[in-house]
Each structure stands twice: as C-alpha cells, then as structure tokens.
C-alpha positions as CSV (number, residue, x, y, z in Angstrom):
1,M,-12.4,11.3,21.0
2,Q,-12.7,11.6,24.7
3,N,-13.2,15.3,24.7
4,A,-15.0,15.5,21.3
5,D,-18.1,17.7,21.1
6,P,-21.3,15.5,21.3
7,R,-22.6,17.2,18.1
8,E,-19.4,16.4,16.3
9,Q,-19.7,12.8,17.5
10,F,-23.3,12.7,16.3
11,G,-22.1,13.9,12.9
12,V,-19.5,11.1,12.7
13,Y,-22.2,8.6,13.7
14,L,-24.5,9.9,11.0
15,A,-21.8,9.9,8.3
16,G,-21.0,6.3,9.2
17,L,-24.6,5.3,8.6
18,R,-24.6,7.1,5.3
19,K,-21.4,5.5,4.1
20,R,-22.5,2.1,5.2
21,A,-25.6,2.6,3.0
22,G,-23.3,3.4,0.1
23,L,-24.6,6.9,-0.4
24,S,-22.9,10.2,-1.1
25,Q,-24.1,13.3,0.7
26,R,-25.9,14.5,-2.5
27,S,-27.5,11.1,-2.9
28,L,-28.7,11.1,0.7
29,A,-30.2,14.5,0.2
30,L,-32.1,13.5,-2.9
31,R,-33.5,10.3,-1.3
32,L,-34.6,12.3,1.7
33,C,-36.4,14.7,-0.5
34,A,-38.1,11.9,-2.3
35,A,-39.1,10.2,0.9
36,S,-40.4,13.3,2.6
37,G,-42.0,15.1,-0.4
38,I,-39.9,18.2,0.5
39,S,-37.6,19.2,-2.3
40,T,-35.5,21.9,-0.6
41,L,-33.0,19.7,1.2
42,T,-29.5,20.0,-0.3
43,R,-26.1,18.3,0.1
44,N,-24.9,21.3,2.1
45,E,-27.4,20.7,4.8
46,V,-26.4,17.0,5.0
47,S,-22.8,18.2,5.3
48,R,-23.8,20.6,8.1
49,W,-25.4,17.7,10.0
50,E,-22.2,15.6,9.6
51,R,-20.0,18.4,10.8
52,G,-22.1,18.8,13.9
53,G,-23.4,22.2,12.9
54,R,-27.1,21.2,13.1
55,I,-29.1,18.3,14.5
56,P,-31.7,17.0,11.9
57,D,-34.5,16.6,14.4
58,A,-37.3,17.0,11.8
59,W,-35.6,14.6,9.4
60,L,-35.0,11.7,11.9
61,A,-37.9,9.5,10.6
62,A,-36.9,10.0,7.0
63,L,-33.3,9.3,7.8
64,A,-34.2,6.1,9.5
65,H,-36.2,5.1,6.4
66,V,-33.5,5.9,3.9
67,L,-30.5,4.7,5.9
68,G,-32.3,1.5,7.1
69,A,-31.5,2.4,10.7
70,P,-33.8,2.0,13.7
71,L,-35.6,5.3,14.4
72,R,-35.1,4.7,18.2
73,E,-31.3,4.7,17.7
74,L,-31.4,7.9,15.7
75,E,-33.5,9.6,18.3
76,Q,-31.1,8.4,21.0
77,A,-28.2,9.8,19.0
78,A,-29.9,13.1,18.6
79,A,-30.7,13.3,22.3
80,Y,-27.0,12.6,23.0
81,A,-26.0,15.4,20.6
82,R,-28.4,17.8,22.5
83,G,-26.7,16.9,25.8
84,E,-29.8,15.3,27.2
85,G,-27.9,12.5,29.0
86,A,-28.3,9.7,26.4
87,T,-25.5,7.7,25.1
88,L,-24.4,7.5,21.5
89,P,-25.6,4.2,20.0
90,G,-23.2,1.8,18.4
91,A,-19.4,2.1,18.8
92,A,-18.8,5.7,17.9
93,A,-18.3,7.0,21.5
94,T,-17.2,3.9,23.3
95,L,-13.5,3.4,22.8
96,A,-12.6,6.7,24.5
97,D,-14.6,5.6,27.5
98,L,-12.9,2.3,28.1
99,L,-10.4,3.6,30.6
100,P,-9.1,6.8,32.1
101,G,-5.5,7.6,31.1
102,G,-2.7,5.6,32.7
103,D,0.0,3.1,32.0
104,T,-1.6,0.1,33.6
105,L,-5.0,-1.6,33.8
106,E,-5.9,-1.4,37.5
107,R,-8.2,-3.8,39.2
108,L,-10.8,-2.5,41.7
109,S,-9.4,-2.7,45.3
110,V,-12.5,-4.7,46.2
111,P,-13.6,-6.7,43.2
112,A,-17.3,-6.3,42.6
113,G,-17.8,-9.2,40.2
114,R,-17.7,-13.0,40.5
115,R,-14.5,-15.1,40.6
116,I,-13.4,-16.4,37.2
117,A,-10.9,-19.0,36.1
118,L,-8.9,-19.9,32.9
119,P,-11.7,-21.8,31.1
120,E,-13.7,-18.5,30.9
121,V,-10.6,-16.8,29.4
122,H,-10.3,-19.6,26.9
123,G,-13.9,-18.9,25.8
124,L,-13.0,-15.2,25.3
125,A,-10.0,-16.3,23.3
126,A,-12.2,-18.3,20.9
127,R,-14.4,-15.2,20.4
128,V,-11.4,-13.0,19.7
129,H,-10.3,-15.5,17.0
130,G,-13.8,-15.5,15.6
131,L,-13.5,-11.7,15.1
132,R,-10.2,-12.2,13.3
133,L,-11.8,-14.8,10.9
134,A,-14.8,-12.5,10.4
135,D,-12.4,-9.7,9.4
136,D,-11.3,-11.8,6.5
137,V,-14.7,-11.4,4.9
138,L,-16.5,-8.5,6.5
139,A,-16.0,-4.7,6.4
140,G,-14.7,-2.8,9.4
141,G,-18.0,-0.8,9.6
142,D,-19.9,-4.1,10.1
143,L,-17.5,-5.4,12.8
144,I,-16.5,-2.4,14.9
145,A,-19.5,-2.6,17.2
146,P,-19.1,-6.3,18.3
147,A,-15.3,-5.8,18.5
148,V,-15.7,-2.8,20.9
149,R,-18.3,-4.6,22.9
150,E,-15.9,-7.5,23.5
151,L,-13.1,-5.2,24.3
152,R,-15.2,-3.3,26.9
153,S,-16.5,-6.5,28.4
154,A,-12.9,-7.9,28.7
155,V,-11.6,-4.7,30.4
156,R,-14.6,-4.8,32.8
157,L,-14.0,-8.4,33.5
158,F,-10.4,-7.8,34.4
159,R,-11.1,-4.8,36.6
160,E,-14.1,-6.1,38.4
161,S,-13.8,-9.9,38.8
162,S,-11.8,-11.9,41.3
163,H,-9.1,-14.1,39.7
164,D,-5.7,-15.5,40.4
165,E,-2.4,-14.3,38.8
166,D,-2.4,-16.8,35.9
167,T,-5.9,-16.0,35.0
168,G,-5.3,-12.3,35.2
169,R,-2.3,-12.5,32.9
170,A,-4.3,-14.6,30.4
171,L,-7.0,-12.1,30.5
172,L,-4.6,-9.2,29.9
173,V,-3.3,-11.1,26.8
174,Q,-6.8,-11.3,25.4
175,I,-7.4,-7.6,26.1
176,G,-4.2,-7.0,24.1
177,E,-5.3,-9.2,21.3
178,L,-8.8,-7.5,21.3
179,G,-7.1,-4.1,21.2
180,Q,-5.2,-5.2,18.1
181,I,-8.2,-6.5,16.2
182,A,-10.4,-3.7,17.3
183,G,-7.8,-1.2,16.2
184,W,-7.4,-3.0,12.9
185,I,-11.2,-3.0,12.3
186,A,-11.5,0.7,13.4
187,S,-8.7,1.6,10.9
188,D,-10.5,-0.3,8.2
189,A,-13.7,1.6,9.0
190,G,-11.9,4.9,8.6
191,R,-12.0,5.7,12.4
192,G,-8.3,6.6,12.9
193,D,-8.6,8.1,16.4
194,D,-10.5,5.0,17.6
195,A,-7.9,2.8,16.0
196,E,-5.1,4.5,17.8
197,R,-6.9,4.4,21.1
198,A,-7.6,0.7,20.8
199,Y,-4.0,-0.1,19.9
200,E,-2.7,2.0,22.8
201,L,-5.0,0.1,25.2
202,G,-3.9,-3.2,23.7
203,L,-0.2,-2.2,24.2
204,T,-0.9,-1.3,27.8
205,A,-2.4,-4.8,28.4
206,A,0.2,-6.7,26.5
207,R,3.1,-5.0,28.3
208,Q,1.4,-5.6,31.6
209,A,1.1,-9.3,30.7
210,G,4.8,-9.5,29.7
211,D,4.0,-10.8,26.2
212,A,6.7,-9.3,24.0
213,P,5.5,-10.8,20.6
214,L,2.0,-9.4,21.3
215,V,3.5,-6.0,22.2
216,A,5.4,-6.1,18.8
217,Q,2.2,-7.1,17.0
218,L,0.4,-4.1,18.4
219,A,3.3,-1.7,17.7
220,G,3.6,-3.0,14.2
221,S,-0.1,-2.8,13.6
222,L,-0.2,0.8,14.9
223,G,2.9,1.6,12.7
224,Y,1.1,0.2,9.7
225,H,-1.9,2.3,10.4
226,L,0.2,5.5,10.7
227,S,2.3,4.7,7.6
228,N,-0.9,4.3,5.5
229,N,-2.3,7.6,6.8
230,G,0.6,9.9,5.9
231,R,2.6,9.6,9.2
232,T,5.5,7.8,7.5
233,R,8.2,8.7,10.0
234,E,6.1,7.6,13.0
235,G,5.0,4.4,11.2
236,L,8.6,3.5,10.3
237,A,9.8,4.1,13.9
238,L,7.1,1.7,15.3
239,A,7.6,-0.9,12.6
240,T,11.3,-1.1,13.3
241,A,10.8,-1.0,17.1
242,A,8.4,-3.9,16.8
243,V,11.2,-6.1,15.3
244,V,13.5,-5.2,18.2
245,E,10.7,-5.7,20.8
246,A,9.9,-9.2,19.6
247,G,13.6,-10.2,19.7
248,P,15.3,-13.2,18.1
249,D,13.5,-15.7,20.3
250,A,10.0,-14.8,19.1
251,P,8.2,-17.5,17.0
252,A,9.5,-17.5,13.5
253,K,6.1,-16.7,11.9
254,T,5.7,-13.6,14.0
255,R,9.3,-12.4,13.2
256,A,8.5,-12.9,9.5
257,L,5.4,-10.7,9.9
258,F,7.3,-8.0,11.8
259,F,10.0,-7.9,9.1
260,D,7.3,-7.7,6.4
261,R,5.7,-4.7,8.1
262,A,9.1,-3.0,8.5
263,A,9.7,-3.6,4.7
264,W,6.4,-1.9,3.9
265,A,7.3,1.1,6.2
266,H,10.7,1.5,4.6
267,A,9.0,1.3,1.1
268,Q,6.5,4.0,2.1
269,A,9.5,6.1,3.2
270,G,11.2,5.6,-0.1
271,Q,14.0,3.6,1.5
272,Q,14.7,0.9,-1.1
273,Q,17.6,-1.0,0.3
274,P,16.3,-1.3,3.9
275,A,13.0,-2.4,2.4
276,L,14.5,-5.2,0.3
277,R,16.7,-6.2,3.2
278,A,13.7,-6.5,5.5
279,L,11.9,-8.7,2.9
280,G,14.9,-11.0,2.8
281,Q,14.8,-11.2,6.6
282,A,11.1,-12.1,6.6
283,H,11.7,-15.0,4.2
284,A,14.7,-16.2,6.2
285,A,12.6,-16.2,9.4
286,L,9.8,-18.2,7.8
287,D,12.4,-20.7,6.4
288,N,13.2,-21.5,10.1
289,A,9.5,-21.9,11.2
290,D,9.2,-25.6,10.7
291,D,6.4,-26.8,13.1
292,E,7.3,-24.2,15.7
293,P,4.1,-23.1,17.5
294,A,3.0,-19.5,16.9
295,P,0.3,-17.3,18.4
296,S,-3.2,-17.8,17.1
297,W,-3.1,-14.2,15.6
298,A,-0.3,-15.3,13.2
299,Y,-2.5,-18.1,11.7
300,W,-2.4,-16.6,8.2
301,V,1.3,-16.0,7.8
302,N,2.7,-18.3,5.2
303,R,5.0,-18.3,2.1
304,E,2.2,-17.1,-0.2
305,E,1.4,-14.1,2.0
306,L,5.0,-13.1,2.1
307,E,5.1,-13.2,-1.7
308,V,2.1,-10.9,-1.7
309,M,4.0,-8.4,0.5
310,D,7.1,-8.8,-1.7
311,S,5.0,-7.8,-4.8
312,R,3.4,-4.9,-2.9
313,V,6.8,-3.5,-1.8
314,F,8.2,-3.9,-5.3
315,T,5.1,-2.0,-6.7
316,E,5.5,0.8,-4.2
317,L,9.2,1.0,-5.0
318,R,8.3,1.2,-8.7
319,R,10.0,-1.9,-9.7
320,P,7.4,-3.4,-12.0
321,L,9.7,-6.1,-13.5
322,R,9.9,-7.7,-10.1
323,A,6.3,-6.9,-9.1
324,V,4.3,-8.1,-12.1
325,P,5.6,-11.7,-12.3
326,L,5.1,-12.2,-8.6
327,L,1.6,-10.9,-8.7
328,Q,0.7,-12.9,-11.7
329,D,2.0,-16.0,-10.0
330,V,0.2,-15.3,-6.7
331,L,-3.1,-14.6,-8.5
332,G,-2.7,-17.8,-10.5
333,R,-2.6,-19.8,-7.3
334,Y,-4.9,-17.8,-5.1
335,D,-8.3,-19.2,-4.0
336,A,-10.8,-17.5,-6.3
337,T,-13.4,-17.7,-3.5
338,H,-11.4,-15.0,-1.6
339,A,-12.9,-12.3,-3.9
340,R,-11.8,-9.3,-1.9
341,E,-8.1,-10.3,-1.7
342,V,-8.1,-11.3,-5.4
343,A,-9.5,-7.9,-6.3
344,L,-7.0,-6.1,-4.1
345,Y,-4.0,-7.9,-5.6
346,R,-5.3,-7.2,-9.1
347,S,-5.3,-3.5,-8.1
348,W,-1.6,-3.7,-7.3
349,L,-1.0,-5.6,-10.6
350,A,-2.8,-2.8,-12.4
351,V,-0.4,-0.3,-10.8
352,A,2.7,-2.3,-11.6
353,L,1.5,-2.8,-15.2
354,A,1.0,1.0,-15.6
355,D,4.5,1.6,-14.3
356,A,5.7,-1.0,-16.8
357,N,4.1,1.2,-19.5
358,E,1.5,-1.5,-20.3
359,P,-1.6,0.6,-20.3
360,E,-3.9,-1.8,-22.0
361,Q,-3.1,-4.6,-19.6
362,A,-3.3,-2.2,-16.7
363,A,-6.8,-1.1,-17.8
364,E,-7.9,-4.7,-18.2
365,Q,-6.8,-5.5,-14.6
366,A,-8.6,-2.3,-13.4
367,Q,-11.8,-3.5,-15.0
368,H,-11.4,-6.9,-13.2
369,V,-11.0,-5.0,-9.9
370,I,-14.2,-3.0,-10.5
371,A,-16.2,-6.1,-11.4
372,A,-14.9,-8.1,-8.5
373,S,-15.1,-5.4,-5.9
374,G,-18.9,-5.1,-6.4
375,T,-19.2,-8.5,-4.8
376,C,-17.0,-7.7,-1.8
377,R,-18.1,-6.5,1.6
378,R,-15.1,-4.2,1.9
379,S,-14.7,-1.9,-1.1
380,V,-11.4,-2.3,-3.0
381,R,-10.3,0.7,-5.0
382,L,-7.4,1.8,-7.1
383,S,-5.7,4.8,-5.6
384,G,-5.4,6.8,-8.8
385,P,-6.4,6.7,-12.5
386,V,-4.6,4.5,-15.0
387,S,-4.2,6.8,-18.0
388,C,-3.9,5.9,-21.7
389,S,-0.2,6.9,-21.6
390,G,0.5,4.5,-18.7
391,A,1.3,7.3,-16.3
392,W,0.3,6.9,-12.7
393,R,-0.3,9.7,-10.3
394,T,2.6,10.3,-8.0
395,S,0.4,10.1,-4.9
396,R,-0.1,6.4,-4.4
397,T,-1.5,4.9,-1.3
398,Y,-2.5,1.3,-1.6
399,P,-5.3,-0.5,0.1
400,R,-4.1,-3.2,2.5
401,C,-4.3,-6.9,2.2
402,A,-6.4,-9.0,4.6
403,K,-3.9,-9.0,7.4
404,C,-0.5,-7.7,6.6
C-alpha cells in the first residue's frame, strides 16, 4: 500500500468502517438517507466513495452518526484523501510506513532514544502474547489497530534506543512475533496487502535474530494466507519451505504445526498423498513432544487441534467417511464456550455431510452454524450452499480455525 492513492486508501478505510458496522453498501445508503432526510443517495454513490472516486465531504456528519465513528476521525481521513497533509486514522495506512525497503532492520547510527534492557523486552513479549489470546475471541477488524501500534512501537524501539546485543536480538524476536500476529490479524480482516507486508517485516526481523523456528512460523503463516487466497502454488512452496527452514531440531510442537500447514497446502493443491503423508508427520512429531519446551506462539498446538486439521484436510480432499467421524468426535469433546470454533468446525461437518450425500444432516449442521455465528465476534460462514440433492459447489474455500 506504500504507493496507493490517498483517495483509494480513504475508500478502504470507509469500507472497513461500513463492514465493521455490519452494513452492505445499500443498507448504508438507506440509513444515510433516513439520518439526513435526503432520499437521493444510492448504493452506487457509496461504492464510488469506497473506490476513491469521490470524497463524501457533505455526508461526513451523517456517516459518523450511522457508522458510530468519531466525526473528528472521518474529517481527518477526508483531509488525508484531499492531500492536505493529515494522516489516515487507524491502521489503514500504517503498515506500509513501518520501514523503507531493505533486507535488515537498521539501527540509527546515533541512537536518539534511551537505553533499554531485557526486562523491557519481556514486557513487550507479554503484550504480544496478549494479542494472540485476544485473537482467539476477537475479530481481525477489532484488533488490527492495536497490533499495528505495537509493531510500529517495537520497530521504533529497536531503531532508536540504545541496547546491548542480547537485548537487540530479543527485541528482533518480538518484532518477528508481532509481524506474525499482525499479519494473521490483517489477513483475518481482509487486508491482504497489509498482511503480506507484516509477514515480510516479521521474516526480516526473525532472520536477523537467527530464530529458525520463528522464520518457519512466519513463512508458514504467509503460505497459509496465500493458499487461502487463490495463490496455491506460492502457498505450497512457502509451507514446504517452512518445514525445511525449521529443521529436525526445532521443538516438536512447532514441527507438528509446520507439517499440518504443509498438509493443508497440499490439500488445497489437490495433492492427496503428500497431504496425508504430512498429516502423519505432524502426529509423529507431536508424539515426541513430551515436556519439551516450545515457543509461546505454539501454546495452542495439541492432539485435539491436529485432529481438527486432519478433519479439515479430509474434507478438502472430499473423503467424508474419514472427515465426518473425526469432526463429530472433536465437536463432542470441544469446549462449548468457544462458540466461534464450534461454529467453524460445524461448517466443515456440514460440507463433509453434503459430500457424503446426507443433505438433511448437512442442512441441520448449517442451521447450527448460522445460529452460533450470530454470537461470534468473527463471522463464520459456509463457503457455498448445501442443496437438497447434497451437491456442493466445486469452488470451496474454507474459513480457518483459530490458529492453524
């Protein structure tokens, strides 16, 4: 987004506010007409605003009222779009401004900030983990602003502060971890360009820190993002490279995760045997985990989550006789308070049941998904309609689980 037109960036910002409010372009136009008493505004005009074709100066107050956004921020965004020197509020224009291009994070030759030590980096690490835990229950649109703020702050701290080599390396590791969670959150919010930029920044930091498992985590996360957005070949290349990058000496939980992501990438590419082989390797890796310490970002990897990925891969490979029993077993044991994950896994079960030519059961699960997703912060949707005949559309992209 570094060279994006300010009007286009304003449009992305406005569209984000609208989607966060749960409104279509048509619904927004109707509500603006009701709020203003002017009945001539149409969906086409809202679309023009979101494409950057026009700035809705006369509608800013009504937009603030309908979207529940501060008028001051909307006026600031409009000023940015007009090129009047303002900055775009929120996170929409910040990731591209984190750093100029380059393969390393360079410190200032004469540090302008104070001297920091490891305890301050430990505090940052706690906040990074807090973002991960928040991502378990909150939508990407709600988390992207704080994630980007932390990432920008960490980069600034590394570049401008005075610190010793150990502290600098620890700070680079946290920048890498922040790049991963910020990329994950941006991808969840539908901000693909920002996700890729965050992952790339994290990869730069992790490589510079010499943390191979973290490099693999970032590469696998980026590959997952690409696979789920139609770039199957690139996603598969990154997922398999992540396994190699981590190497056999990486913590067992992380190797299990990387094999799982490789399995999903192979499944997306229609490669059944490599996908099944990677699933087996994931389980074998976790069998050897014992009490071996693992990075904090692998806190969620366990046998149950591997079974979730197994079922997802079997569903993608259209092997419902394997997928359905797994999903039913997982759902029978899963904590019902995790409403989003339960709804998501039921959506896969609906797909598998449709493939098994069980339309009534598939429709029943789809109804459960619709009911449960109304209580979730992140929407969970089926990727296609379950028909009465049990047929499923051939274009099938599945929502992701909480972490894998």
